[in-house]
Each structure stands twice: as C-alpha cells, then as structure tokens.
C-alpha positions as CSV (number, residue, x, y, z in Angstrom):
1,X,0.0,0.0,0.0
2,X,1.4,3.4,-1.0
3,X,1.5,6.2,1.5
4,X,0.3,9.6,0.4
5,X,3.9,10.9,0.3
6,X,5.0,8.3,-2.2
7,X,4.9,8.7,-6.0
8,X,2.3,6.4,-7.7
9,X,4.0,3.7,-9.7
10,X,4.9,4.9,-13.2
11,X,3.9,8.4,-12.2
12,X,5.9,11.5,-13.2
13,X,5.5,14.5,-10.9
14,X,6.3,16.9,-13.7
15,X,3.9,15.2,-16.2
16,X,1.3,17.6,-17.6
17,X,-1.4,15.0,-16.6
18,X,-0.5,15.2,-12.9
19,X,-2.9,17.6,-11.1
20,X,-1.3,20.5,-9.2
21,X,-2.9,20.4,-5.8
22,X,-2.1,23.7,-4.1
23,X,-1.4,24.0,-0.4
24,X,-5.1,24.9,0.3
25,X,-6.7,22.5,-2.2
26,X,-8.2,20.1,0.4
27,X,-9.2,22.8,2.8
28,X,-11.0,24.6,0.1
29,X,-12.7,21.4,-1.1
30,X,-14.0,20.7,2.4
31,X,-15.1,24.3,3.0
32,X,-17.1,24.3,-0.3
33,X,-18.5,20.8,0.0
34,X,-22.3,20.4,-0.4
35,X,-22.2,17.9,2.5
36,X,-22.0,19.0,6.1
37,X,-18.5,18.3,7.5
38,X,-17.7,18.6,11.2
39,X,-14.4,17.8,12.9
40,X,-14.3,17.2,16.6
41,X,-11.3,16.9,18.9
42,X,-10.6,13.9,21.2
43,X,-13.0,15.4,23.8
44,X,-15.9,15.6,21.3
45,X,-15.6,19.4,21.0
46,X,-16.4,20.6,17.5
47,X,-13.3,22.4,16.1
48,X,-14.4,22.8,12.5
49,X,-17.7,23.1,10.7
50,X,-18.2,23.9,7.0
51,X,-21.0,26.2,5.6
52,X,-23.2,23.2,4.7
53,X,-23.9,22.4,8.4
54,X,-26.2,25.3,8.5
55,X,-28.7,23.6,6.2
56,X,-28.4,20.3,8.1
57,X,-28.4,21.6,11.7
58,X,-29.9,25.1,11.4
59,X,-26.8,26.7,13.0
60,X,-24.1,28.7,11.4
61,X,-20.6,27.1,11.6
62,X,-19.5,29.7,14.1
63,X,-22.4,28.7,16.4
64,X,-21.5,25.0,16.5
65,X,-17.7,25.4,17.0
66,X,-16.8,24.9,20.6
67,X,-19.9,22.8,21.3
68,X,-20.0,19.1,22.0
69,X,-20.7,16.9,19.0
70,X,-23.1,14.8,21.1
71,X,-25.4,17.8,21.3
72,X,-26.3,17.3,17.7
73,X,-26.8,13.5,17.8
74,X,-30.5,12.6,17.4
75,X,-32.1,11.2,20.6
76,X,-32.8,7.9,18.8
77,X,-29.1,7.4,18.2
78,X,-27.8,8.9,21.5
79,X,-27.1,5.5,23.3
80,X,-25.2,4.2,20.3
81,X,-23.2,7.4,20.0
82,X,-22.4,7.5,23.8
83,X,-21.3,3.8,23.6
84,X,-19.1,4.5,20.6
85,X,-17.6,7.7,22.2
86,X,-16.8,5.8,25.4
87,X,-15.0,3.1,23.4
88,X,-13.1,5.8,21.5
89,X,-12.1,7.5,24.7
90,X,-10.9,4.2,26.0
91,X,-8.5,3.8,23.0
92,X,-10.6,2.0,20.4
93,X,-10.5,4.5,17.5
94,X,-12.5,2.2,15.2
95,X,-15.5,3.4,13.2
96,X,-18.8,3.4,15.0
97,X,-20.7,0.1,14.5
98,X,-23.7,0.0,12.3
99,X,-24.9,-3.4,13.6
100,X,-28.6,-3.1,14.3
101,X,-28.8,0.4,12.7
102,X,-32.3,1.5,11.7
103,X,-33.2,4.2,9.4
C-alpha cells in the first residue's frame, strides 16, 4: 500500500497530466462541499464546521464550533453514540458500529 507521500507507480510528478494540488486545495474542497462536514477533537468538542452544516443543523458554523458533537446526535441514536464515544475515549478508535442500525 502506497503512502500519500510516495509517488504512484509509473507516475511522473512533472507530467502535464499530474494535477497540481495547491497548499489549500483540500481545505477549500471541504469548505465548499455540499455535504456537512464537522471535525471534533478527542473530547468531542467541534473544532471545524463547513458552511453546509447550517442547512443540516440550522446553526451557522460559528455557532457549533466549541460545542459538544453529542449535542447534535438525534435522541434515537444517543445511546449508540455514547457507547461509541466511550469506546473511542478508552482507546478504540474504530469506526462506529452500524450493527442493528435503523433508518
């Protein structure tokens, strides 16, 4: 498996077909995404929210930063979130389980 710092096999960094991702390419992509994107620190405090969260949550990004992610988890999913967060806080950084998930 190649790391993100390695050249793809057969790739030429100076090739005209190689995209030029500027320093802020990914930051700009996340900021302008149509999907809501939130980032929380290890304590569950929201440290980043893009503009799309306003449509999803009804709060401007500046209003959710500094608040706990769990405040925005629907009541029907609260127990599952709390269990996942407790496991994460205990060192299990795996993805939350979708076993038994209902829509």
